[in-house]
C-alpha positions as a printed NumPy array, in Angstrom:
array([[-23.056,  20.667,  -1.452],
       [-19.568,  20.531,   0.395],
       [-17.535,  17.774,   1.566],
       [-17.768,  18.373,   5.267],
       [-21.706,  18.457,   4.605],
       [-21.513,  15.152,   3.119],
       [-19.611,  13.766,   5.785],
       [-21.865,  10.86 ,   8.603],
       [-20.388,  11.504,  11.763],
       [-18.17 ,   8.281,  12.45 ],
       [-18.97 ,   5.548,  14.472],
       [-16.258,   3.934,  16.911],
       [-16.717,   0.601,  14.78 ],
       [-15.472,   2.27 ,  11.7  ],
       [-12.701,   4.104,  13.645],
       [ -9.326,   2.267,  12.578],
       [ -8.233,   3.896,  16.088],
       [-10.608,   1.785,  17.256],
       [-10.139,  -1.393,  15.558],
       [ -6.428,  -1.101,  15.625],
       [ -6.857,  -0.493,  19.52 ],
       [ -9.171,  -3.652,  19.716],
       [ -6.397,  -5.636,  17.491],
       [ -3.493,  -4.512,  19.177],
       [ -5.297,  -5.634,  22.676],
       [ -6.742,  -9.058,  21.333],
       [ -3.39 ,  -9.798,  19.996],
       [ -1.526,  -8.833,  23.59 ],
       [ -4.225, -10.485,  25.682],
       [ -3.947, -13.763,  24.054],
       [ -0.757, -13.686,  24.057],
       [ -0.262, -12.824,  27.88 ],
       [ -3.391, -15.532,  28.57 ],
       [ -1.517, -18.316,  26.692],
       [  1.8  , -17.189,  28.44 ],
       [ -0.217, -17.228,  32.039],
       [ -1.276, -20.79 ,  31.089],
       [  1.798, -21.54 ,  29.897],
       [  3.687, -20.417,  33.348],
       [  1.365, -22.3  ,  35.958],
       [  1.144, -25.31 ,  33.797],
       [  4.685, -25.331,  33.999],
       [  5.109, -23.947,  37.621],
       [  2.424, -26.659,  38.529],
       [  4.582, -29.501,  36.777],
       [  7.86 , -28.391,  38.05 ],
       [  6.576, -27.955,  41.936],
       [  4.894, -31.237,  41.911],
       [  8.048, -32.674,  40.233],
       [ 10.113, -31.081,  42.755],
       [  7.533, -32.419,  45.761],
       [  7.837, -35.952,  44.022],
       [ 11.781, -35.578,  44.08 ],
       [ 12.184, -34.989,  47.863],
       [ 10.043, -37.669,  48.621],
       [ 12.33 , -40.3  ,  46.527],
       [ 15.464, -37.835,  48.127],
       [ 13.857, -38.529,  52.071],
       [ 12.867, -42.106,  51.025],
       [ 16.405, -43.033,  49.69 ],
       [ 17.718, -41.174,  53.102],
       [ 15.698, -43.51 ,  55.511],
       [ 16.155, -46.563,  53.313],
       [ 20.15 , -46.032,  53.622],
       [ 19.155, -45.36 ,  57.231],
       [ 17.644, -48.797,  58.616],
       [ 20.794, -50.998,  56.864],
       [ 23.375, -48.93 ,  58.954],
       [ 21.738, -48.502,  62.071],
       [ 20.521, -51.306,  64.845],
       [ 18.189, -53.775,  63.794],
       [ 14.811, -52.642,  62.593],
       [ 13.161, -53.807,  66.208],
       [ 15.004, -51.275,  67.936],
       [ 14.611, -48.443,  66.05 ],
       [ 12.52 , -45.654,  67.002],
       [ 10.578, -42.519,  65.606],
       [ 13.021, -40.311,  67.104],
       [ 16.018, -42.446,  66.46 ],
       [ 15.414, -41.299,  62.782],
       [ 14.1  , -37.695,  62.671],
       [ 17.84 , -37.448,  64.652],
       [ 19.781, -39.342,  62.488],
       [ 18.836, -37.353,  59.622],
       [ 18.664, -34.028,  60.834],
       [ 16.851, -32.921,  58.652],
       [ 14.204, -29.839,  58.483],
       [ 12.651, -30.734,  55.238],
       [ 12.465, -34.678,  56.752],
       [ 10.174, -33.084,  60.008],
       [  7.319, -31.882,  57.245],
       [  7.039, -35.438,  55.978],
       [  6.048, -38.75 ,  57.625],
       [  7.114, -42.658,  56.989],
       [  5.865, -46.324,  57.721],
       [  7.779, -49.177,  57.548],
       [  6.121, -52.515,  56.335],
       [  7.858, -55.731,  56.636],
       [  8.021, -57.824,  52.91 ],
       [  4.917, -59.22 ,  53.582],
       [  3.009, -55.341,  53.943],
       [  1.96 , -55.97 ,  57.335],
       [  2.954, -52.577,  59.774],
       [  6.452, -52.591,  61.665],
       [  6.431, -48.778,  63.008],
       [  6.12 , -45.383,  61.965],
       [  6.461, -41.531,  62.541],
       [  4.674, -40.116,  64.636],
       [  3.512, -37.561,  62.119],
       [  1.477, -39.974,  60.33 ],
       [ -1.999, -39.085,  59.634],
       [ -4.595, -40.45 ,  61.961],
       [ -6.133, -41.863,  58.747],
       [ -4.654, -44.663,  57.895],
       [ -3.266, -44.729,  54.614],
       [ -3.574, -47.741,  52.585],
       [ -0.371, -50.182,  51.102],
       [ -2.035, -50.929,  47.819],
       [ -1.906, -53.758,  46.183],
       [ -0.548, -52.181,  43.325],
       [  1.811, -50.046,  45.077],
       [  2.878, -53.532,  47.243],
       [  3.35 , -55.481,  44.052],
       [  5.826, -53.057,  42.256],
       [  7.456, -52.824,  45.693],
       [  7.816, -56.419,  46.006],
       [  9.332, -56.47 ,  42.023],
       [ 11.825, -53.449,  43.208],
       [  9.824, -50.52 ,  41.69 ],
       [  9.15 , -47.588,  43.306],
       [  5.274, -46.129,  43.187],
       [  3.784, -42.756,  43.215],
       [ -0.081, -42.308,  44.999],
       [ -2.479, -39.411,  45.905],
       [ -4.828, -39.586,  48.693],
       [ -7.429, -37.469,  50.308],
       [ -8.419, -37.231,  53.97 ],
       [-11.457, -36.94 ,  55.29 ],
       [-10.47 , -32.936,  55.356],
       [ -9.924, -33.166,  51.992],
       [ -6.312, -32.522,  52.228],
       [ -4.255, -34.117,  49.221],
       [ -1.347, -36.575,  50.369],
       [  1.323, -37.395,  48.126],
       [  3.083, -40.722,  49.3  ],
       [  5.741, -43.144,  47.418],
       [  6.056, -46.525,  48.284],
       [  9.615, -47.534,  47.878],
       [ 11.178, -51.015,  48.448],
       [ 14.053, -51.163,  50.726],
       [ 16.386, -53.875,  49.097],
       [ 19.722, -55.517,  50.69 ],
       [ 21.337, -58.408,  49.123],
       [ 19.481, -58.296,  46.28 ],
       [ 15.438, -59.067,  48.437],
       [ 13.341, -56.806,  49.253],
       [ 13.773, -56.302,  53.243],
       [ 10.971, -53.537,  54.155],
       [  8.849, -51.661,  52.377],
       [  8.925, -47.786,  52.965],
       [  6.348, -45.732,  52.216],
       [  7.044, -41.412,  52.275],
       [  5.05 , -39.079,  52.545],
       [  3.942, -35.331,  52.987],
       [  0.664, -32.838,  52.493],
       [  0.368, -31.092,  49.348],
       [ -1.288, -28.148,  50.696],
       [  1.701, -25.814,  50.424],
       [  1.904, -26.695,  46.711],
       [ -1.61 , -26.288,  45.902],
       [ -2.106, -23.001,  48.133],
       [  1.276, -21.566,  46.244],
       [ -0.964, -22.919,  43.145],
       [ -3.625, -21.001,  44.144],
       [ -1.892, -17.824,  44.879],
       [  0.083, -17.692,  41.431],
       [ -3.817, -18.318,  39.874],
       [ -5.43 , -15.837,  41.777],
       [ -2.303, -13.162,  40.79 ],
       [ -2.556, -13.883,  37.285],
       [ -6.717, -13.498,  37.206],
       [ -5.911, -10.162,  38.619],
       [ -3.289,  -9.185,  36.543],
       [ -3.92 , -10.443,  33.159],
       [ -7.045,  -8.215,  33.023],
       [ -5.254,  -5.36 ,  34.516],
       [ -2.672,  -5.848,  31.614],
       [ -5.106,  -6.204,  28.786],
       [ -6.671,  -2.875,  29.982],
       [ -3.673,  -1.348,  29.872],
       [ -2.829,  -2.718,  26.105],
       [ -5.893,  -1.483,  24.634],
       [ -5.235,   1.88 ,  26.424],
       [ -1.801,   1.949,  24.651],
       [ -2.666,   0.402,  21.29 ],
       [ -5.005,   3.249,  21.589],
       [ -2.741,   6.395,  22.564],
       [ -0.248,   4.133,  19.809],
       [ -2.676,   4.217,  16.671],
       [ -3.725,   7.811,  17.79 ],
       [ -0.372,   9.077,  17.488],
       [  0.114,   6.796,  14.108],
       [ -2.862,   7.775,  12.795],
       [ -2.655,  11.929,  13.56 ],
       [ -1.289,  12.705,  10.194],
       [ -4.074,  10.609,   8.037],
       [ -6.462,  13.054,  10.413],
       [ -4.024,  16.149,   9.159],
       [ -4.695,  14.693,   5.218],
       [ -8.654,  14.268,   6.17 ],
       [ -9.152,  18.129,   7.588],
       [ -6.713,  19.369,   4.217],
       [ -8.81 ,  17.309,   1.98 ],
       [-12.026,  18.83 ,   4.001],
       [-10.557,  22.639,   3.515],
       [ -9.97 ,  22.065,  -0.23 ],
       [-12.418,  23.361,  -2.598],
       [-12.231,  24.189,  -6.462],
       [-11.803,  27.816,  -5.049],
       [ -9.432,  26.83 ,  -2.352],
       [ -6.703,  24.909,  -3.826],
       [ -3.397,  26.157,  -2.244],
       [ -3.832,  23.992,   1.243],
       [ -1.151,  21.193,   1.682],
       [ -0.252,  18.572,   3.72 ],
       [  2.813,  19.29 ,   6.02 ],
       [  5.32 ,  16.121,   5.032],
       [  7.456,  15.572,   8.219],
       [ 11.471,  14.471,   7.773],
       [ 10.82 ,  11.088,   8.182],
       [ 10.757,   8.446,   5.117],
       [  7.745,   6.761,   6.599],
       [  5.036,   5.405,   4.672],
       [  2.567,   8.017,   6.327],
       [  5.007,  10.608,   4.688],
       [  5.248,   8.873,   1.037],
       [  1.331,   8.924,   1.529],
       [  1.565,  12.842,   2.033],
       [  3.999,  13.305,  -0.464],
       [  1.601,  11.68 ,  -2.783],
       [ -1.543,  13.212,  -1.155],
       [  0.175,  16.714,  -2.573],
       [  1.022,  15.923,  -5.688],
       [ -2.854,  14.656,  -6.405],
       [ -3.743,  18.005,  -4.74 ],
       [ -1.264,  19.329,  -7.37 ],
       [ -2.534,  17.614, -10.572],
       [ -6.089,  18.542,  -9.28 ],
       [ -5.411,  22.203,  -9.331],
       [ -3.368,  22.157, -12.848],
       [ -6.38 ,  20.548, -14.05 ],
       [ -8.427,  22.54 , -12.915],
       [ -6.765,  25.712, -14.396],
       [ -6.695,  23.718, -17.589],
       [ -9.573,  23.483, -17.479],
       [-10.656,  26.907, -16.847],
       [ -8.189,  28.165, -19.16 ],
       [ -9.432,  25.988, -21.859],
       [-13.466,  26.871, -21.396],
       [-11.613,  30.647, -21.589],
       [ -9.529,  30.007, -24.669],
       [-12.508,  27.762, -26.346],
       [-15.168,  30.877, -25.618],
       [-12.128,  33.696, -26.928],
       [-12.28 ,  31.274, -30.214],
       [-15.655,  30.751, -30.684],
       [-16.875,  34.368, -29.936],
       [-14.702,  35.805, -32.661],
       [-16.53 ,  34.261, -35.371],
       [-19.652,  34.466, -34.057],
       [-19.362,  37.898, -33.57 ],
       [-18.559,  38.26 , -37.289],
       [-21.354,  35.907, -38.102],
       [-23.872,  37.874, -35.992],
       [-22.36 ,  41.412, -37.352],
       [-22.729,  40.622, -40.779],
       [-26.21 ,  39.092, -40.702],
       [-27.441,  41.744, -38.887],
       [-26.01 ,  44.827, -41.414],
       [-27.41 ,  42.434, -44.314],
       [-30.531,  43.088, -42.677],
       [-30.411,  46.297, -42.294],
       [-31.8  ,  47.515, -45.449],
       [-32.094,  45.711, -49.01 ],
       [-29.081,  45.024, -50.801],
       [-28.419,  43.465, -54.043],
       [-27.613,  40.09 , -55.084],
       [-23.996,  40.359, -55.378],
       [-23.816,  41.782, -51.642],
       [-26.049,  39.037, -50.11 ],
       [-23.795,  36.715, -51.578],
       [-20.353,  38.175, -50.226],
       [-22.209,  38.382, -46.634],
       [-23.146,  34.486, -47.241],
       [-19.815,  33.676, -48.137],
       [-18.218,  35.126, -45.525],
       [-20.97 ,  34.106, -43.115],
       [-20.104,  30.401, -44.546],
       [-16.41 ,  30.863, -44.017],
       [-17.036,  31.735, -40.193],
       [-19.138,  28.709, -40.429],
       [-17.037,  26.756, -41.809],
       [-14.082,  27.772, -39.133],
       [-16.578,  27.174, -36.108],
       [-17.34 ,  23.607, -37.726],
       [-13.274,  23.073, -37.271],
       [-12.856,  24.197, -33.879],
       [-15.488,  22.015, -32.831],
       [-14.502,  18.909, -34.655],
       [-10.614,  19.651, -33.362],
       [-11.96 ,  19.8  , -29.882],
       [-14.281,  16.858, -30.033],
       [-11.319,  14.83 , -31.613],
       [ -9.038,  15.763, -28.85 ],
       [-11.755,  15.038, -26.028],
       [-12.057,  11.826, -27.513],
       [ -8.54 ,  11.34 , -27.205],
       [ -8.555,  12.529, -23.618],
       [-10.988,   9.472, -23.095],
       [ -9.046,   7.091, -25.251],
       [-11.933,   6.475, -27.431],
       [-10.305,   8.138, -30.609],
       [ -9.558,   4.833, -32.964],
       [ -6.664,   3.958, -35.051],
       [ -6.405,   1.897, -37.624],
       [ -2.283,   0.65 , -37.001],
       [ -1.356,  -0.706, -40.173],
       [  2.155,  -1.13 , -41.725],
       [  2.583,   2.632, -43.195],
       [  5.498,   3.195, -45.652],
       [  6.729,   6.695, -44.62 ],
       [  8.509,   8.214, -47.366],
       [  5.627,   7.44 , -49.799],
       [  3.192,   9.201, -47.563],
       [  5.576,  12.138, -46.875],
       [  6.213,  12.401, -51.306],
       [  2.34 ,  12.166, -51.856],
       [  1.161,  15.23 , -49.026],
       [  4.586,  17.697, -50.264],
       [  2.494,  16.979, -54.129],
       [ -0.381,  18.064, -52.199],
       [  0.86 ,  20.806, -50.704],
       [  2.956,  22.24 , -53.716],
       [  0.319,  24.794, -54.74 ],
       [ -0.188,  26.756, -51.735],
       [  3.078,  26.786, -51.047],
       [  3.694,  28.425, -54.378],
       [  0.82 ,  30.213, -54.486],
       [  3.094,  32.39 , -51.309],
       [  6.112,  32.188, -53.357],
       [  7.603,  28.953, -51.274],
       [ 10.125,  26.419, -51.81 ],
       [  8.497,  22.934, -50.491],
       [ 11.297,  20.312, -50.974],
       [ 11.498,  17.032, -49.393],
       [ 15.096,  15.993, -49.045],
       [ 16.801,  12.407, -50.008],
       [ 14.094,  10.806, -48.139],
       [ 14.933,   6.452, -46.714],
       [ 12.128,   3.959, -47.6  ],
       [ 11.22 ,   3.445, -43.442],
       [  7.925,   2.074, -42.815],
       [  6.151,   2.645, -39.285],
       [  3.466,   0.53 , -37.992],
       [  0.257,   3.57 , -38.027],
       [ -2.786,   4.739, -39.408],
       [ -2.577,   6.565, -42.353],
       [ -5.059,   8.754, -42.16 ],
       [ -3.972,  10.326, -38.766],
       [ -0.052,  10.407, -40.469],
       [ -1.255,  12.265, -43.145],
       [ -3.164,  14.893, -40.977],
       [ -0.201,  14.914, -38.669],
       [  1.942,  16.302, -41.937],
       [ -0.624,  18.101, -43.104],
       [ -0.684,  20.444, -39.98 ],
       [  2.716,  20.621, -39.653],
       [  3.366,  21.633, -43.564],
       [  0.344,  24.077, -43.255],
       [  1.936,  25.932, -40.164],
       [  5.131,  26.343, -41.875],
       [  3.414,  27.511, -45.387],
       [  1.094,  29.873, -42.866],
       [  3.767,  31.875, -41.097],
       [  7.008,  31.713, -43.57 ],
       [  6.986,  34.846, -45.482],
       [  8.263,  34.703, -49.293],
       [ 10.62 ,  34.162, -50.253],
       [ 11.215,  31.338, -48.027],
       [ 11.845,  27.58 , -47.52 ],
       [ 10.184,  24.422, -46.211],
       [ 12.283,  21.239, -46.045],
       [ 11.275,  17.617, -45.216],
       [ 13.369,  14.895, -44.125],
       [ 13.162,  10.81 , -43.12 ],
       [ 16.492,   8.965, -41.976],
       [ 17.017,   6.034, -39.715],
       [ 18.721,   6.822, -36.449],
       [ 19.09 ,   4.263, -33.229],
       [ 16.179,   2.128, -34.53 ],
       [ 13.659,   5.015, -34.953],
       [ 12.444,   6.786, -38.026],
       [ 13.074,  10.329, -37.545],
       [ 10.727,  13.263, -39.526],
       [ 12.175,  16.728, -40.094],
       [ 10.166,  19.396, -40.866],
       [ 12.048,  22.895, -40.588],
       [ 11.06 ,  25.936, -42.37 ],
       [ 12.597,  29.816, -42.762],
       [  9.52 ,  31.103, -41.126],
       [  9.156,  34.229, -38.219],
       [ 10.108,  31.428, -35.444],
       [  8.95 ,  30.633, -31.916],
       [ 10.008,  33.193, -29.01 ],
       [ 12.13 ,  31.031, -26.639],
       [  9.596,  31.764, -23.625],
       [  6.469,  30.514, -25.78 ],
       [  8.524,  27.171, -27.053],
       [  7.178,  25.058, -24.332],
       [  3.683,  26.327, -24.572],
       [  3.029,  25.7  , -28.535],
       [  1.445,  22.115, -28.088],
       [ -1.192,  23.517, -25.094],
       [ -4.411,  23.668, -26.386],
       [ -5.85 ,  27.173, -27.853],
       [ -1.952,  28.604, -27.039],
       [ -0.539,  31.113, -29.675],
       [  2.097,  33.064, -29.347],
       [  1.548,  37.332, -30.166],
       [  3.565,  36.986, -33.13 ],
       [  1.382,  34.38 , -34.729],
       [ -1.77 ,  36.104, -33.917],
       [ -0.676,  38.983, -35.572],
       [  0.163,  37.226, -38.73 ],
       [ -2.919,  34.462, -38.779],
       [ -5.405,  35.977, -36.563],
       [ -7.956,  33.208, -37.727],
       [ -6.015,  30.464, -36.447],
       [ -7.836,  28.16 , -33.602],
       [ -4.52 ,  27.427, -31.695],
       [ -5.301,  23.118, -31.686],
       [ -2.954,  22.117, -34.538],
       [  0.215,  21.25 , -32.921],
       [ -2.115,  19.868, -29.73 ],
       [ -3.584,  17.624, -32.311],
       [  0.065,  16.437, -33.723],
       [  1.208,  15.563, -30.355],
       [ -1.365,  13.647, -29.849],
       [ -1.066,  11.741, -33.258],
       [  2.561,  11.192, -32.043],
       [  1.888,   9.685, -28.709],
       [ -0.793,   7.43 , -30.275],
       [  2.229,   5.884, -32.18 ],
       [  4.665,   5.666, -29.336],
       [  6.651,   8.62 , -30.731],
       [  7.885,  11.697, -29.614],
       [  7.62 ,  14.808, -31.279],
       [ 10.127,  18.484, -30.087],
       [ 10.46 ,  21.808, -31.563],
       [ 13.565,  24.016, -31.746],
       [ 12.912,  27.62 , -33.369],
       [ 14.941,  30.946, -33.613],
       [ 12.524,  34.209, -34.056],
       [ 13.002,  35.633, -36.964],
       [ 14.935,  32.783, -38.911],
       [ 12.832,  29.856, -38.451],
       [ 11.269,  26.591, -36.883],
       [ 12.279,  22.525, -36.901],
       [ 10.047,  20.316, -35.471],
       [ 11.658,  16.35 , -35.174],
       [  9.356,  13.481, -35.078],
       [ 10.664,   9.985, -33.614],
       [  8.461,   7.051, -34.655],
       [  9.775,   3.056, -33.516],
       [ 10.308,   0.994, -37.007],
       [  8.489,  -1.417, -38.007],
       [ 10.363,  -4.775, -36.899],
       [ 10.151,  -7.557, -39.024]])
């Protein structure tokens, strides 16, 4: 089943673009609503405060006029209007009361509905304080009234009411309210549309990644995501995705190469085993010939078993399931013991195997795996070193590390093959020609053992002059 067939249709609720647009629109809409409410309340407060301030200014002007003009009994409304000569005053009305609260005179534009002088306003005026009040006419028109004491020589001589209609203020606020209710939804829809466009543009590289991912299969791994010059998060994501595809491609190639190499290595002993068995069964043979056939077959079975065991070990190592018993290991003693064990094999090929002066160094590790490391390296050196030749091991301390060296005077490794010698099943042509029955897994196991001990293994070689392996282990801290 292909990746495309597994993908279900994307619902709008599952779309990141839709969710980003909703989030953007929601946040923007909330900010607009809060801003609109704040603007409305600030404007409302300012308009009412300015209206009260204008009432107070008018009252102060009328109080000043009443104290400098002719006696109040001779005042007329026209006198005050002409004296003030203010257009703003034309929209206000006033009403004078004596200190006892009885009406004295009023402007001609005083509302027909008599506005009361409330007891609270009268008491405040008697004590020299002003009072703001709001009344409603029979037509539900709001009237704002200021009760203002006119004080001369430290006593209240008149009580002045100055008022005006709040209709214009409330009409203006209704207009503002209507404008906000009309504009805010439009701005909210525009925010949603803008959020959708921004999210769509921002997520275009992600869509491109998804399309490339759909096109990548085991047989088509050449596609890569185009990386833009901008070094933003999406650019880094594209680079990471391309690196992941590259690693996936390499892993698949390694698996295919591993399968091909494993098949090749197992096919050879199986073919030999089958051929010899068929040959033995074609006709009756004597006991010695059957023994030779069985011995040869057992040798090939041992070879197959060794390959399978090595593959099993490496597969467990890949999965992190290969367990090591870590404890202090005296490397010098381990090297000396292993060299003594391999001396007989070296003498059979007329090779010199020796361990140079070994420093008494200890590391934390698995003694059995470290012995296996040494055996593999020494066995390889013996296998690919013609007689007369020499194999030498050394151990020294260097910069807080134990440095183990295994060198030989063998056939060497070609320069182009040196980077591949730790790959599984890899063997150079020279190695195959000299020892055709090798598995090509020994150095891979050596590398795993070294890495499992937090070490590092390197190889240097010159064809025809020998090879040197250097292994570095961290020393045990006492």
